[in-house]
N, CA, C and O atoms as a CHARMM CRD file, in Angstrom:
* protein
*
  340
    1    1 MET  N    -10.41800  -1.00400 -15.69600 PROA 1      0.00000
    2    1 MET  CA    -9.16100  -1.62200 -15.32300 PROA 1      0.00000
    3    1 MET  C     -8.03000  -0.60100 -15.38200 PROA 1      0.00000
    4    1 MET  O     -8.06100   0.34100 -16.17300 PROA 1      0.00000
    5    2 ALA  N     -7.05000  -0.80500 -14.54300 PROA 2      0.00000
    6    2 ALA  CA    -5.91100   0.10400 -14.49400 PROA 2      0.00000
    7    2 ALA  C     -4.91500  -0.21400 -15.60000 PROA 2      0.00000
    8    2 ALA  O     -4.93000  -1.28800 -16.20100 PROA 2      0.00000
    9    3 ARG  N     -4.05600   0.75900 -15.84000 PROA 3      0.00000
   10    3 ARG  CA    -2.97600   0.53100 -16.79900 PROA 3      0.00000
   11    3 ARG  C     -2.02000  -0.49400 -16.20600 PROA 3      0.00000
   12    3 ARG  O     -1.90500  -0.61300 -14.98600 PROA 3      0.00000
   13    4 ASP  N     -1.32300  -1.24500 -17.08700 PROA 4      0.00000
   14    4 ASP  CA    -0.36400  -2.23200 -16.61200 PROA 4      0.00000
   15    4 ASP  C      0.79400  -1.58500 -15.88300 PROA 4      0.00000
   16    4 ASP  O      1.43000  -2.23500 -15.05300 PROA 4      0.00000
   17    5 SER  N      1.09000  -0.32200 -16.16500 PROA 5      0.00000
   18    5 SER  CA     2.24700   0.34500 -15.58900 PROA 5      0.00000
   19    5 SER  C      1.95200   1.01800 -14.24800 PROA 5      0.00000
   20    5 SER  O      2.83900   1.65900 -13.68500 PROA 5      0.00000
   21    6 ALA  N      0.74900   0.89100 -13.73000 PROA 6      0.00000
   22    6 ALA  CA     0.40600   1.53300 -12.47000 PROA 6      0.00000
   23    6 ALA  C      1.26700   0.96600 -11.34000 PROA 6      0.00000
   24    6 ALA  O      1.51000  -0.23800 -11.26400 PROA 6      0.00000
   25    7 ILE  N      1.71800   1.86300 -10.46900 PROA 7      0.00000
   26    7 ILE  CA     2.56900   1.45300  -9.35300 PROA 7      0.00000
   27    7 ILE  C      1.89400   1.82700  -8.04500 PROA 7      0.00000
   28    7 ILE  O      1.42400   2.95100  -7.86700 PROA 7      0.00000
   29    8 VAL  N      1.85300   0.86700  -7.13600 PROA 8      0.00000
   30    8 VAL  CA     1.35100   1.08400  -5.78900 PROA 8      0.00000
   31    8 VAL  C      2.53700   0.90100  -4.84900 PROA 8      0.00000
   32    8 VAL  O      3.16800  -0.15600  -4.82400 PROA 8      0.00000
   33    9 TYR  N      2.83100   1.93900  -4.08100 PROA 9      0.00000
   34    9 TYR  CA     3.91200   1.86700  -3.10000 PROA 9      0.00000
   35    9 TYR  C      3.34200   1.36800  -1.78900 PROA 9      0.00000
   36    9 TYR  O      2.28300   1.80800  -1.34200 PROA 9      0.00000
   37   10 PHE  N      4.07200   0.43400  -1.17700 PROA 10     0.00000
   38   10 PHE  CA     3.62000  -0.19600   0.05500 PROA 10     0.00000
   39   10 PHE  C      4.72400  -0.05600   1.09000 PROA 10     0.00000
   40   10 PHE  O      5.77700  -0.68400   0.97500 PROA 10     0.00000
   41   11 TYR  N      4.47800   0.77600   2.10500 PROA 11     0.00000
   42   11 TYR  CA     5.46100   1.01800   3.15400 PROA 11     0.00000
   43   11 TYR  C      5.16800   0.10100   4.33000 PROA 11     0.00000
   44   11 TYR  O      4.03700   0.03000   4.81000 PROA 11     0.00000
   45   12 THR  N      6.19300  -0.59700   4.78500 PROA 12     0.00000
   46   12 THR  CA     6.02700  -1.67200   5.73300 PROA 12     0.00000
   47   12 THR  C      7.25700  -1.77700   6.63600 PROA 12     0.00000
   48   12 THR  O      8.17900  -0.96700   6.53800 PROA 12     0.00000
   49   13 LYS  N      7.26500  -2.77300   7.50900 PROA 13     0.00000
   50   13 LYS  CA     8.44900  -3.12700   8.29500 PROA 13     0.00000
   51   13 LYS  C      8.39400  -4.62800   8.56200 PROA 13     0.00000
   52   13 LYS  O      7.36300  -5.26800   8.35500 PROA 13     0.00000
   53   14 GLN  N      9.50100  -5.17400   9.02000 PROA 14     0.00000
   54   14 GLN  CA     9.54200  -6.60100   9.32900 PROA 14     0.00000
   55   14 GLN  C      8.74400  -6.89100  10.59700 PROA 14     0.00000
   56   14 GLN  O      8.56300  -6.02800  11.45600 PROA 14     0.00000
   57   15 ASN  N      8.27700  -8.12200  10.68400 PROA 15     0.00000
   58   15 ASN  CA     7.54500  -8.59300  11.86300 PROA 15     0.00000
   59   15 ASN  C      6.32300  -7.73900  12.18400 PROA 15     0.00000
   60   15 ASN  O      6.08700  -7.37100  13.33400 PROA 15     0.00000
   61   16 CYS  N      5.56200  -7.43600  11.15100 PROA 16     0.00000
   62   16 CYS  CA     4.35800  -6.61500  11.29700 PROA 16     0.00000
   63   16 CYS  C      3.18600  -7.42800  10.73200 PROA 16     0.00000
   64   16 CYS  O      3.03400  -7.55200   9.51700 PROA 16     0.00000
   65   17 LYS  N      2.37500  -7.97000  11.61700 PROA 17     0.00000
   66   17 LYS  CA     1.25300  -8.81800  11.19300 PROA 17     0.00000
   67   17 LYS  C      0.27000  -8.04700  10.32000 PROA 17     0.00000
   68   17 LYS  O     -0.19800  -8.56600   9.30600 PROA 17     0.00000
   69   18 LEU  N     -0.04300  -6.82100  10.70200 PROA 18     0.00000
   70   18 LEU  CA    -0.96700  -6.02100   9.91100 PROA 18     0.00000
   71   18 LEU  C     -0.39200  -5.76300   8.51500 PROA 18     0.00000
   72   18 LEU  O     -1.12200  -5.78200   7.52400 PROA 18     0.00000
   73   19 CYS  N      0.91900  -5.52200   8.44600 PROA 19     0.00000
   74   19 CYS  CA     1.57100  -5.31200   7.14500 PROA 19     0.00000
   75   19 CYS  C      1.41900  -6.55200   6.26200 PROA 19     0.00000
   76   19 CYS  O      1.12900  -6.44400   5.07000 PROA 19     0.00000
   77   20 GLU  N      1.61600  -7.71400   6.84900 PROA 20     0.00000
   78   20 GLU  CA     1.47300  -8.96800   6.09500 PROA 20     0.00000
   79   20 GLU  C      0.03700  -9.13300   5.59400 PROA 20     0.00000
   80   20 GLU  O     -0.18800  -9.55900   4.46100 PROA 20     0.00000
   81   21 ASP  N     -0.92300  -8.79300   6.44200 PROA 21     0.00000
   82   21 ASP  CA    -2.33500  -8.89900   6.05400 PROA 21     0.00000
   83   21 ASP  C     -2.66200  -7.95600   4.88700 PROA 21     0.00000
   84   21 ASP  O     -3.33900  -8.34300   3.93500 PROA 21     0.00000
   85   22 VAL  N     -2.17300  -6.72500   4.97800 PROA 22     0.00000
   86   22 VAL  CA    -2.44200  -5.75100   3.92300 PROA 22     0.00000
   87   22 VAL  C     -1.74200  -6.15800   2.62900 PROA 22     0.00000
   88   22 VAL  O     -2.28800  -5.96600   1.54200 PROA 22     0.00000
   89   23 LYS  N     -0.54900  -6.71200   2.73500 PROA 23     0.00000
   90   23 LYS  CA     0.15400  -7.18500   1.54200 PROA 23     0.00000
   91   23 LYS  C     -0.66400  -8.27400   0.83900 PROA 23     0.00000
   92   23 LYS  O     -0.75600  -8.29100  -0.38900 PROA 23     0.00000
   93   24 GLN  N     -1.24900  -9.17400   1.61500 PROA 24     0.00000
   94   24 GLN  CA    -2.10300 -10.21800   1.03000 PROA 24     0.00000
   95   24 GLN  C     -3.31900  -9.60900   0.33800 PROA 24     0.00000
   96   24 GLN  O     -3.70400 -10.05300  -0.74300 PROA 24     0.00000
   97   25 LEU  N     -3.92000  -8.60400   0.94800 PROA 25     0.00000
   98   25 LEU  CA    -5.06000  -7.92300   0.32200 PROA 25     0.00000
   99   25 LEU  C     -4.63000  -7.27000  -0.99400 PROA 25     0.00000
  100   25 LEU  O     -5.33700  -7.36200  -1.99700 PROA 25     0.00000
  101   26 LEU  N     -3.47600  -6.61700  -0.98200 PROA 26     0.00000
  102   26 LEU  CA    -2.97000  -5.99900  -2.21400 PROA 26     0.00000
  103   26 LEU  C     -2.76200  -7.04500  -3.30500 PROA 26     0.00000
  104   26 LEU  O     -3.10000  -6.81500  -4.46600 PROA 26     0.00000
  105   27 GLN  N     -2.21000  -8.18200  -2.93000 PROA 27     0.00000
  106   27 GLN  CA    -1.95800  -9.23200  -3.92600 PROA 27     0.00000
  107   27 GLN  C     -3.25900  -9.78800  -4.49000 PROA 27     0.00000
  108   27 GLN  O     -3.32800 -10.12600  -5.67200 PROA 27     0.00000
  109   28 ILE  N     -4.27300  -9.88400  -3.66900 PROA 28     0.00000
  110   28 ILE  CA    -5.58300 -10.33300  -4.15100 PROA 28     0.00000
  111   28 ILE  C     -6.16400  -9.30200  -5.11500 PROA 28     0.00000
  112   28 ILE  O     -6.64200  -9.65500  -6.19300 PROA 28     0.00000
  113   29 LEU  N     -6.12200  -8.03400  -4.72800 PROA 29     0.00000
  114   29 LEU  CA    -6.68200  -6.96700  -5.55500 PROA 29     0.00000
  115   29 LEU  C     -5.86200  -6.72500  -6.81400 PROA 29     0.00000
  116   29 LEU  O     -6.37500  -6.19700  -7.80000 PROA 29     0.00000
  117   30 GLN  N     -4.61400  -7.10400  -6.78400 PROA 30     0.00000
  118   30 GLN  CA    -3.72900  -6.94400  -7.94500 PROA 30     0.00000
  119   30 GLN  C     -4.26100  -7.72200  -9.15600 PROA 30     0.00000
  120   30 GLN  O     -4.02700  -7.32900 -10.29900 PROA 30     0.00000
  121   31 MET  N     -4.96500  -8.80400  -8.90700 PROA 31     0.00000
  122   31 MET  CA    -5.51900  -9.61000  -9.99700 PROA 31     0.00000
  123   31 MET  C     -6.57300  -8.83500 -10.78800 PROA 31     0.00000
  124   31 MET  O     -6.69500  -9.01200 -12.00000 PROA 31     0.00000
  125   32 ASP  N     -7.32500  -7.98700 -10.11400 PROA 32     0.00000
  126   32 ASP  CA    -8.38500  -7.21400 -10.76900 PROA 32     0.00000
  127   32 ASP  C     -7.92600  -5.84900 -11.26300 PROA 32     0.00000
  128   32 ASP  O     -8.45400  -5.34000 -12.25200 PROA 32     0.00000
  129   33 TYR  N     -6.95500  -5.25300 -10.59100 PROA 33     0.00000
  130   33 TYR  CA    -6.59100  -3.87200 -10.89600 PROA 33     0.00000
  131   33 TYR  C     -5.24500  -3.71800 -11.61300 PROA 33     0.00000
  132   33 TYR  O     -4.89900  -2.61200 -12.02900 PROA 33     0.00000
  133   34 HSD  N     -4.49100  -4.79000 -11.76300 PROA 34     0.00000
  134   34 HSD  CA    -3.27700  -4.82000 -12.59200 PROA 34     0.00000
  135   34 HSD  C     -2.30300  -3.69900 -12.29000 PROA 34     0.00000
  136   34 HSD  O     -2.14100  -2.77400 -13.08600 PROA 34     0.00000
  137   35 PHE  N     -1.66100  -3.78300 -11.14400 PROA 35     0.00000
  138   35 PHE  CA    -0.65900  -2.81100 -10.74200 PROA 35     0.00000
  139   35 PHE  C      0.56500  -3.53800 -10.21100 PROA 35     0.00000
  140   35 PHE  O      0.50200  -4.71200  -9.84800 PROA 35     0.00000
  141   36 SER  N      1.66500  -2.82600 -10.17400 PROA 36     0.00000
  142   36 SER  CA     2.88800  -3.35300  -9.57800 PROA 36     0.00000
  143   36 SER  C      2.98400  -2.84000  -8.15100 PROA 36     0.00000
  144   36 SER  O      2.60500  -1.70500  -7.86300 PROA 36     0.00000
  145   37 ILE  N      3.49200  -3.68200  -7.26200 PROA 37     0.00000
  146   37 ILE  CA     3.68000  -3.29700  -5.87100 PROA 37     0.00000
  147   37 ILE  C      5.16800  -3.03800  -5.65600 PROA 37     0.00000
  148   37 ILE  O      6.00600  -3.90000  -5.91900 PROA 37     0.00000
  149   38 VAL  N      5.47800  -1.84600  -5.17600 PROA 38     0.00000
  150   38 VAL  CA     6.84600  -1.52500  -4.78200 PROA 38     0.00000
  151   38 VAL  C      6.83900  -1.47300  -3.26300 PROA 38     0.00000
  152   38 VAL  O      6.33600  -0.52300  -2.66300 PROA 38     0.00000
  153   39 GLU  N      7.40300  -2.50500  -2.65200 PROA 39     0.00000
  154   39 GLU  CA     7.39200  -2.62300  -1.19900 PROA 39     0.00000
  155   39 GLU  C      8.67200  -2.01600  -0.63700 PROA 39     0.00000
  156   39 GLU  O      9.77100  -2.31000  -1.10700 PROA 39     0.00000
  157   40 GLN  N      8.51400  -1.16300   0.37800 PROA 40     0.00000
  158   40 GLN  CA     9.66700  -0.51200   0.97700 PROA 40     0.00000
  159   40 GLN  C      9.60400  -0.63400   2.49100 PROA 40     0.00000
  160   40 GLN  O      8.61900  -0.25000   3.12100 PROA 40     0.00000
  161   41 ASN  N     10.67200  -1.17600   3.06000 PROA 41     0.00000
  162   41 ASN  CA    10.81000  -1.28700   4.50300 PROA 41     0.00000
  163   41 ASN  C     11.22800   0.08900   5.03200 PROA 41     0.00000
  164   41 ASN  O     12.27400   0.60700   4.64300 PROA 41     0.00000
  165   42 ILE  N     10.42600   0.67500   5.90500 PROA 42     0.00000
  166   42 ILE  CA    10.70200   2.03800   6.36600 PROA 42     0.00000
  167   42 ILE  C     12.00000   2.12500   7.16300 PROA 42     0.00000
  168   42 ILE  O     12.56300   3.21200   7.29100 PROA 42     0.00000
  169   43 TYR  N     12.48600   1.01200   7.69800 PROA 43     0.00000
  170   43 TYR  CA    13.72200   1.03300   8.47300 PROA 43     0.00000
  171   43 TYR  C     14.96700   1.08900   7.59200 PROA 43     0.00000
  172   43 TYR  O     16.08200   1.18100   8.10500 PROA 43     0.00000
  173   44 GLN  N     14.79100   1.03600   6.29100 PROA 44     0.00000
  174   44 GLN  CA    15.92100   1.12500   5.37100 PROA 44     0.00000
  175   44 GLN  C     16.09000   2.53200   4.80900 PROA 44     0.00000
  176   44 GLN  O     16.97000   2.76200   3.97900 PROA 44     0.00000
  177   45 ASP  N     15.26400   3.47200   5.24700 PROA 45     0.00000
  178   45 ASP  CA    15.33300   4.84500   4.75300 PROA 45     0.00000
  179   45 ASP  C     14.88400   5.77300   5.88200 PROA 45     0.00000
  180   45 ASP  O     13.73000   5.72000   6.30800 PROA 45     0.00000
  181   46 GLU  N     15.79100   6.62000   6.36600 PROA 46     0.00000
  182   46 GLU  CA    15.47200   7.48000   7.50800 PROA 46     0.00000
  183   46 GLU  C     14.28500   8.39600   7.25800 PROA 46     0.00000
  184   46 GLU  O     13.49300   8.65000   8.16600 PROA 46     0.00000
  185   47 ARG  N     14.15700   8.89600   6.03100 PROA 47     0.00000
  186   47 ARG  CA    13.02600   9.77700   5.71300 PROA 47     0.00000
  187   47 ARG  C     11.71200   9.00200   5.82700 PROA 47     0.00000
  188   47 ARG  O     10.74300   9.49900   6.40000 PROA 47     0.00000
  189   48 LEU  N     11.68300   7.78700   5.28100 PROA 48     0.00000
  190   48 LEU  CA    10.46800   6.96800   5.37700 PROA 48     0.00000
  191   48 LEU  C     10.15700   6.63400   6.82900 PROA 48     0.00000
  192   48 LEU  O      8.99400   6.63800   7.23200 PROA 48     0.00000
  193   49 LEU  N     11.18100   6.34700   7.61000 PROA 49     0.00000
  194   49 LEU  CA    10.97300   6.03900   9.02500 PROA 49     0.00000
  195   49 LEU  C     10.35400   7.23300   9.74100 PROA 49     0.00000
  196   49 LEU  O      9.42500   7.06500  10.53100 PROA 49     0.00000
  197   50 GLU  N     10.85100   8.42500   9.47600 PROA 50     0.00000
  198   50 GLU  CA    10.28500   9.63900  10.06900 PROA 50     0.00000
  199   50 GLU  C      8.83200   9.85900   9.64600 PROA 50     0.00000
  200   50 GLU  O      7.97300  10.18400  10.46500 PROA 50     0.00000
  201   51 ASP  N      8.57800   9.67400   8.34900 PROA 51     0.00000
  202   51 ASP  CA     7.25600   9.95900   7.79800 PROA 51     0.00000
  203   51 ASP  C      6.20200   8.93500   8.20300 PROA 51     0.00000
  204   51 ASP  O      5.04500   9.29500   8.42200 PROA 51     0.00000
  205   52 TYR  N      6.58500   7.65900   8.30700 PROA 52     0.00000
  206   52 TYR  CA     5.58300   6.59800   8.41400 PROA 52     0.00000
  207   52 TYR  C      5.65900   5.74900   9.68200 PROA 52     0.00000
  208   52 TYR  O      4.91300   4.77900   9.81400 PROA 52     0.00000
  209   53 PHE  N      6.53500   6.09100  10.60400 PROA 53     0.00000
  210   53 PHE  CA     6.76700   5.25000  11.77900 PROA 53     0.00000
  211   53 PHE  C      5.47800   4.82500  12.47600 PROA 53     0.00000
  212   53 PHE  O      5.31200   3.64800  12.79700 PROA 53     0.00000
  213   54 LEU  N      4.58300   5.74600  12.71000 PROA 54     0.00000
  214   54 LEU  CA     3.35100   5.43600  13.44300 PROA 54     0.00000
  215   54 LEU  C      2.16900   5.11100  12.53500 PROA 54     0.00000
  216   54 LEU  O      1.06500   4.87000  13.02400 PROA 54     0.00000
  217   55 LEU  N      2.38300   5.10000  11.23900 PROA 55     0.00000
  218   55 LEU  CA     1.26900   4.95000  10.29700 PROA 55     0.00000
  219   55 LEU  C      1.23700   3.61700   9.56100 PROA 55     0.00000
  220   55 LEU  O      0.21400   3.27600   8.96700 PROA 55     0.00000
  221   56 ILE  N      2.32900   2.85500   9.58200 PROA 56     0.00000
  222   56 ILE  CA     2.40500   1.68500   8.72100 PROA 56     0.00000
  223   56 ILE  C      1.41200   0.61500   9.14000 PROA 56     0.00000
  224   56 ILE  O      1.04400   0.51400  10.31000 PROA 56     0.00000
  225   57 PRO  N      0.98900  -0.17300   8.18000 PROA 57     0.00000
  226   57 PRO  CA     1.34100  -0.09700   6.76900 PROA 57     0.00000
  227   57 PRO  C      0.65800   1.09000   6.08200 PROA 57     0.00000
  228   57 PRO  O     -0.41800   1.53500   6.47800 PROA 57     0.00000
  229   58 VAL  N      1.31900   1.57300   5.05400 PROA 58     0.00000
  230   58 VAL  CA     0.78700   2.66900   4.25000 PROA 58     0.00000
  231   58 VAL  C      0.81500   2.25000   2.79000 PROA 58     0.00000
  232   58 VAL  O      1.80500   1.70000   2.30900 PROA 58     0.00000
  233   59 VAL  N     -0.27500   2.51200   2.09400 PROA 59     0.00000
  234   59 VAL  CA    -0.37300   2.26300   0.65400 PROA 59     0.00000
  235   59 VAL  C     -0.43100   3.63900  -0.00300 PROA 59     0.00000
  236   59 VAL  O     -1.25000   4.48000   0.36600 PROA 59     0.00000
  237   60 ARG  N      0.45100   3.85800  -0.98500 PROA 60     0.00000
  238   60 ARG  CA     0.48900   5.16300  -1.65700 PROA 60     0.00000
  239   60 ARG  C      0.40200   4.98700  -3.16100 PROA 60     0.00000
  240   60 ARG  O      1.07000   4.13500  -3.74800 PROA 60     0.00000
  241   61 ILE  N     -0.44100   5.81500  -3.77300 PROA 61     0.00000
  242   61 ILE  CA    -0.54300   5.91100  -5.23400 PROA 61     0.00000
  243   61 ILE  C     -0.39400   7.38500  -5.55500 PROA 61     0.00000
  244   61 ILE  O     -1.23400   8.19500  -5.16300 PROA 61     0.00000
  245   62 GLY  N      0.66000   7.73800  -6.26100 PROA 62     0.00000
  246   62 GLY  CA     0.92400   9.14600  -6.52300 PROA 62     0.00000
  247   62 GLY  C      1.11900   9.87400  -5.21200 PROA 62     0.00000
  248   62 GLY  O      1.96500   9.48100  -4.40900 PROA 62     0.00000
  249   63 SER  N      0.35700  10.92500  -4.98000 PROA 63     0.00000
  250   63 SER  CA     0.47000  11.67600  -3.73700 PROA 63     0.00000
  251   63 SER  C     -0.59000  11.27900  -2.71000 PROA 63     0.00000
  252   63 SER  O     -0.63900  11.84600  -1.61900 PROA 63     0.00000
  253   64 ARG  N     -1.42900  10.32000  -3.05000 PROA 64     0.00000
  254   64 ARG  CA    -2.50900   9.88100  -2.15600 PROA 64     0.00000
  255   64 ARG  C     -2.06700   8.69300  -1.32300 PROA 64     0.00000
  256   64 ARG  O     -1.39600   7.79100  -1.82400 PROA 64     0.00000
  257   65 GLU  N     -2.44700   8.69500  -0.03900 PROA 65     0.00000
  258   65 GLU  CA    -2.04000   7.62900   0.86300 PROA 65     0.00000
  259   65 GLU  C     -3.22300   7.09800   1.66600 PROA 65     0.00000
  260   65 GLU  O     -4.17800   7.81000   1.97600 PROA 65     0.00000
  261   66 LEU  N     -3.11100   5.83100   1.98000 PROA 66     0.00000
  262   66 LEU  CA    -4.06700   5.16600   2.86400 PROA 66     0.00000
  263   66 LEU  C     -3.22500   4.51000   3.95200 PROA 66     0.00000
  264   66 LEU  O     -2.38400   3.66300   3.65200 PROA 66     0.00000
  265   67 SER  N     -3.43900   4.88800   5.21100 PROA 67     0.00000
  266   67 SER  CA    -2.61500   4.36000   6.29500 PROA 67     0.00000
  267   67 SER  C     -3.37500   3.32900   7.12100 PROA 67     0.00000
  268   67 SER  O     -4.57400   3.11500   6.94000 PROA 67     0.00000
  269   68 ALA  N     -2.64800   2.70300   8.02300 PROA 68     0.00000
  270   68 ALA  CA    -3.14800   1.55500   8.78200 PROA 68     0.00000
  271   68 ALA  C     -4.50200   1.80000   9.43100 PROA 68     0.00000
  272   68 ALA  O     -5.35100   0.90900   9.44200 PROA 68     0.00000
  273   69 ASP  N     -4.71500   2.98400   9.96600 PROA 69     0.00000
  274   69 ASP  CA    -5.97000   3.23700  10.68000 PROA 69     0.00000
  275   69 ASP  C     -7.18600   3.27900   9.76700 PROA 69     0.00000
  276   69 ASP  O     -8.32300   3.26900  10.23900 PROA 69     0.00000
  277   70 SER  N     -6.94700   3.32700   8.45100 PROA 70     0.00000
  278   70 SER  CA    -8.05500   3.39500   7.49200 PROA 70     0.00000
  279   70 SER  C     -8.16800   2.17400   6.58600 PROA 70     0.00000
  280   70 SER  O     -9.07100   2.10800   5.75200 PROA 70     0.00000
  281   71 ILE  N     -7.27100   1.21100   6.73700 PROA 71     0.00000
  282   71 ILE  CA    -7.22300   0.10200   5.78700 PROA 71     0.00000
  283   71 ILE  C     -8.12100  -1.05200   6.19600 PROA 71     0.00000
  284   71 ILE  O     -8.04100  -1.57500   7.30800 PROA 71     0.00000
  285   72 SER  N     -8.97900  -1.43000   5.25800 PROA 72     0.00000
  286   72 SER  CA    -9.75700  -2.66600   5.31700 PROA 72     0.00000
  287   72 SER  C     -9.84900  -3.12900   3.86500 PROA 72     0.00000
  288   72 SER  O     -9.40400  -2.41300   2.96800 PROA 72     0.00000
  289   73 PHE  N    -10.40100  -4.28200   3.61800 PROA 73     0.00000
  290   73 PHE  CA   -10.52100  -4.73000   2.23100 PROA 73     0.00000
  291   73 PHE  C    -11.34300  -3.72600   1.43000 PROA 73     0.00000
  292   73 PHE  O    -10.97900  -3.37300   0.30800 PROA 73     0.00000
  293   74 ALA  N    -12.44900  -3.26900   2.00600 PROA 74     0.00000
  294   74 ALA  CA   -13.33900  -2.34700   1.28700 PROA 74     0.00000
  295   74 ALA  C    -12.67100  -0.99700   1.01700 PROA 74     0.00000
  296   74 ALA  O    -12.77100  -0.46800  -0.09000 PROA 74     0.00000
  297   75 THR  N    -11.99200  -0.43800   2.02400 PROA 75     0.00000
  298   75 THR  CA   -11.36700   0.86600   1.80800 PROA 75     0.00000
  299   75 THR  C    -10.18200   0.76500   0.85200 PROA 75     0.00000
  300   75 THR  O     -9.92600   1.67900   0.06800 PROA 75     0.00000
  301   76 LEU  N     -9.46600  -0.34800   0.92500 PROA 76     0.00000
  302   76 LEU  CA    -8.33600  -0.54300   0.01600 PROA 76     0.00000
  303   76 LEU  C     -8.81600  -0.68900  -1.42000 PROA 76     0.00000
  304   76 LEU  O     -8.22900  -0.10700  -2.33300 PROA 76     0.00000
  305   77 GLU  N     -9.87200  -1.45600  -1.62700 PROA 77     0.00000
  306   77 GLU  CA   -10.41300  -1.61100  -2.97400 PROA 77     0.00000
  307   77 GLU  C    -10.94400  -0.27200  -3.50700 PROA 77     0.00000
  308   77 GLU  O    -10.70900   0.07100  -4.66600 PROA 77     0.00000
  309   78 GLN  N    -11.64000   0.46300  -2.68400 PROA 78     0.00000
  310   78 GLN  CA   -12.15200   1.76600  -3.10200 PROA 78     0.00000
  311   78 GLN  C    -10.99500   2.71200  -3.44700 PROA 78     0.00000
  312   78 GLN  O    -11.06600   3.43500  -4.44100 PROA 78     0.00000
  313   79 PHE  N     -9.95000   2.71200  -2.64700 PROA 79     0.00000
  314   79 PHE  CA    -8.76400   3.53300  -2.87900 PROA 79     0.00000
  315   79 PHE  C     -8.13800   3.19300  -4.24200 PROA 79     0.00000
  316   79 PHE  O     -7.77400   4.08700  -5.00600 PROA 79     0.00000
  317   80 LEU  N     -8.02200   1.91300  -4.52800 PROA 80     0.00000
  318   80 LEU  CA    -7.46000   1.47700  -5.81700 PROA 80     0.00000
  319   80 LEU  C     -8.36900   1.90200  -6.97100 PROA 80     0.00000
  320   80 LEU  O     -7.88800   2.38700  -7.99400 PROA 80     0.00000
  321   81 GLN  N     -9.67500   1.72100  -6.80800 PROA 81     0.00000
  322   81 GLN  CA   -10.61500   2.12100  -7.86000 PROA 81     0.00000
  323   81 GLN  C    -10.50300   3.61500  -8.16300 PROA 81     0.00000
  324   81 GLN  O    -10.48500   4.02600  -9.32300 PROA 81     0.00000
  325   82 GLU  N    -10.42900   4.40600  -7.11900 PROA 82     0.00000
  326   82 GLU  CA   -10.39100   5.86300  -7.30000 PROA 82     0.00000
  327   82 GLU  C     -9.08500   6.35300  -7.92200 PROA 82     0.00000
  328   82 GLU  O     -9.08400   7.33100  -8.66900 PROA 82     0.00000
  329   83 HSD  N     -7.97800   5.68300  -7.62100 PROA 83     0.00000
  330   83 HSD  CA    -6.67900   6.21700  -8.01500 PROA 83     0.00000
  331   83 HSD  C     -5.97500   5.44200  -9.12100 PROA 83     0.00000
  332   83 HSD  O     -4.91800   5.86200  -9.59100 PROA 83     0.00000
  333   84 LEU  N     -6.54500   4.32200  -9.54000 PROA 84     0.00000
  334   84 LEU  CA    -5.92100   3.53900 -10.60400 PROA 84     0.00000
  335   84 LEU  C     -6.75400   3.52300 -11.89100 PROA 84     0.00000
  336   84 LEU  O     -6.24500   3.14600 -12.94700 PROA 84     0.00000
  337   85 THR  N     -8.00200   3.92100 -11.81700 PROA 85     0.00000
  338   85 THR  CA    -8.83500   3.85200 -13.01900 PROA 85     0.00000
  339   85 THR  C     -9.09200   5.22400 -13.58900 PROA 85     0.00000
  340   85 THR  O     -9.77600   5.35400 -14.60400 PROA 85     0.00000
């Protein structure tokens, strides 16, 4: 199990169906891996918009990222296991 203080950053935007789906997956996995989600709308920060415009949703733990083209329930769970435990 992860530490209670673990933080998962979730980069998203409004009106993004895939973002909503990934957020639901994170919330489900949060029950097993005990992390906080810091959700950030990329349109509220120019640097985030530049970095993630074509990649969202993006899940980041530390310096490691998982972007939309790689996200599924299995890859997200594996990513959390590798970087939170």
